[in-house]
N, C-alpha and C positions, 0 to 999 in steps of 0.2 A: 522594710514594710513593703508588701504588696500594693499596687494601685487600689486594689479592691478594699483592703483592709485599711487604707489610709482613708477612701471616701466614707467608710463606715464610721471611723473616727471623727472625721469633720461633722457627719450627721449628728453623731452622739453630742459634740460640743454644741452645735448650734440649737439643737433640742433644749439645751441647759443655759446657754447664753444669750440665744435670741438673736445674735448678731456676731458676725466674724470678721477679720480684716486679712487681707491677702499676706500683709507683711508679716503679720503674727504667725498665720499658719505656715508659712514658707519657713520661718526660724524653727517653729516646733515640730515640722516633719523633715526638716534638712533637704528642703527640695527647692527648685526654683519658683518664683513668683508666677512665672508663666504656666508651671505644672499646677500650682492652686487655683489660678484661673481656670484652666479646663475643668479642674475639678468642679468649681462653683457653676461654670456653665453647664455642665452635666445635670447637677442638682437643681438648676434653674430649669431646664427642659423637663425634668421630672416633676416640677411644681412643688419641691421640698422650700426652695429659697426663692428671693427675689433679688438679681444682682443690684448692688450699690455702688457708687463711686468708692474704690480701695476695699470693697469686701461684699458682704450680703446678709440680708435679714430673713428671717424664718418667715415663710409666706404662711400667716395665720389664716387667710380666707381660704384657700385650696387644701389646707392640711387636714381639714376635717374628712373630706372625702378623696383621698388621693387612690390612683391606681393601685391594685393588689401587688403590682410588681415593685412599685415604689414602698408600699407599706412592709413589705417582708424585709426590707432593708433597715427601717427605722426601729430604734431601741431593742436590736437583737437580743443583747445580754440579758436585758430585763425579762423578755419573753421566755428565755430559756430560764430563768431563774424561777418564774412563774411554773412553769411546765414541771421542772423537778419536784415542785411542792404538791403538785394534784395526781401525779403518775400512781400514787399508792391508792387513791380513791377510785380507780377505774378497775372494777373486778372482771376475771375470767366469765365470759358468757353474758355480759352487761349488754343492753340494748341502748345504742347512744345516739341522741340528736346532737349534730356538731353544724355549727353555723359556718360562715366562710371568711371568718377574720384571719389573720395572719398569725395571732396567737394560737387560735386552736388548730391552726396548719402545723405549728411546731409541735404541738401536744400530740398529733396524729402520728408525726415522725417516730414518736418513742413508743408506740403501742406494737410493734411488731412481735414482741415476744409474749403479749397477752394472747389468750385463747378464746376461740368462738365468740368473739365480738360482731356485734352487728352495728354498722354505722348508717344512719339515715341522714343524708346532707343535702344541700344545695350549693354547695363548692365544686366549682369544675375543676379547681386545682387538685383538690383530693381524688376527684374521679379520675384524673390523668394521672397522677402521681402514686396512687395505692391502688389501682385496679387490678394488678397482679398479687396483692397480698393475699393472705389466706384468710382474712375477714371477710364477712358478708358485707358488701356495701350497697346499700338502695339510694339510688337517685331520686330525688323530688321531681325532676322533670321542670318543665316551666319555660318561661321565657329568659332568654340569656341577657344580663346585664354585664356588658363587656367590661367596663370600668372595674368593677369588683370581682369579675369571673364567678358570678353567682347566677343561680337560678331562681325566679320571682315568678309572682302572679297567682292566678286561680289554680292552675294547675299544681304547682308547688305546693299552695296551700290544702288542695284537696288530698294530696298525697300524704302530706305530714298527718293529715286528719284520720288517716287509716290506721296509725300505729300509736302504741303505747310504749315509751321509753322508760328506761330506769334512770338515766342521767341525761340530761340536757346542758351542753358545754357551750358557752357563748361569750363573746366580749361586746365592747361597746365602744362609742365614740367619747362619752362623758358620764361622770357620776356626780351628782349634786345633792347636798343635805336637803335642798328646797324641792328641787326639780326632779329628784330620783334618777333613773337610768334613761340615757338619751342617745340616739343613733343619728346618722348624718343624711339618712335618705328613708323616704316613706315606704317604698316597695320591701325593702329589706326588713326594715322594722315589724310590718305586718307579719310576715313569715316568722319572725322570732317569737312573735306573741304566741302564735299558733304551737310553735315548738314549746315554748314555756308550758302551755295550757295542757299537753300531752305527755309531759314529762313528770316524773315522782319527784325527782331532786334536780334543781337547776343551780347550776355552777356558774358564776361569774368570774372571768379572768381578766384583771385589769391592772395594768402597771401604774405606778404612783402619780406618772403624769396627767392622767385622767381624772383624778380626783379634784372636785370643786370645778369642772368642766361642764360647761350646758352644750350640747349639740342641738342640731335642728328640729328633730322629733322626738316626742316622748314616747318611750318604750313602755315603762312600767314602774311601779314604786318600789323602793329598796325592800318592802316586806315581802315581795314577790320572789326574792333571792333565798336560798337556802344556804349556799356557801358563796364567800367570795375570797378570791385568792389572789394577792398582789405580790409585790417584789421587796416591799420594806413597810416597815410599822407606820400606820396612817395616824393622823393626830388624835388625842384624846376625845375630841369632839365627835370623830368618826366611831371610834371605838365603842362609845356610848350609844350612838345611833344604832349601829349594827346590833349591839347587844339589846337595846330595847324592841327590835324585831325579830329577835332569835336567829339573826344570821350569824353562822359560823365563819370566823376570820381566819384565815390561814396567811400568814407572811414570813 
C-alpha cells in the first residue's frame, strides 16, 4: 500500500471510530509504529486529528471548516459514490451553479464528456483545474477566501444575480431535521443562498456523516431542496421528512 493510500485509510477509520491507536494501526497496516506516528503528525498539522498519548482523536472543533486541500482527502469514496448517482441528472446544454465544496469538485471531474455545459462558480479550484475544458466557465469574481479556495462577497453575489441556472449543485457541513441545512461560515453561506434563488433545480450532495449534524450558520430549510443525493439509505425519519417536503431522495 502506498503511503497516500494508507493515510486515506487512516482518515476513513478515524472518521468512523473517532479515536485511533498507534499500535493498532501499526498492526493493521503492517508498518512500524514510527511510520504511523508520522502519519498522525501529518493529519494533526492538517487539522483532522489531535495527537494523544498512544494515538489520536478526531478534531471535532476544526473539522467543520477545514482547508480545501484537507477536505478533498476526506471520505473520498463516499463522495465518488454520490457523484456516480447524480451524473445522469446533468444534461447537455445545462447551465449550472457550482459551489466550492470538495464533493461538487469530484462531480465536475466527471463532466468532460457532457456537451455545451455552462458552469457558474466561485470555486478557485474549478477555475484552475478545468479552465482548459470545452465547457464555458464563468467566474463569480469576488474576494478570495484562501481557506476554502472560494470567491465571496458583494461582487460574487452581484455576478450570480445576473444569471438564471438550470441546476444548482452544492454541499453543506450539516443537515438536521430541526435546523435544516447548515454551513460553517457566513460569507459562503450567503452566496449559496443567492445561487439557490437563481436556479430552477437545487441538488444537495451530502454523505451520510453530515446527517443530524448542525454547523454554525443556517443556510435554508429542507423544503428549499429539490433533490438530495447521498451515499446510503437514511433513517425512516429522514425519508418521511424528505417526502413531506417533496424532496427527491437518491441513494
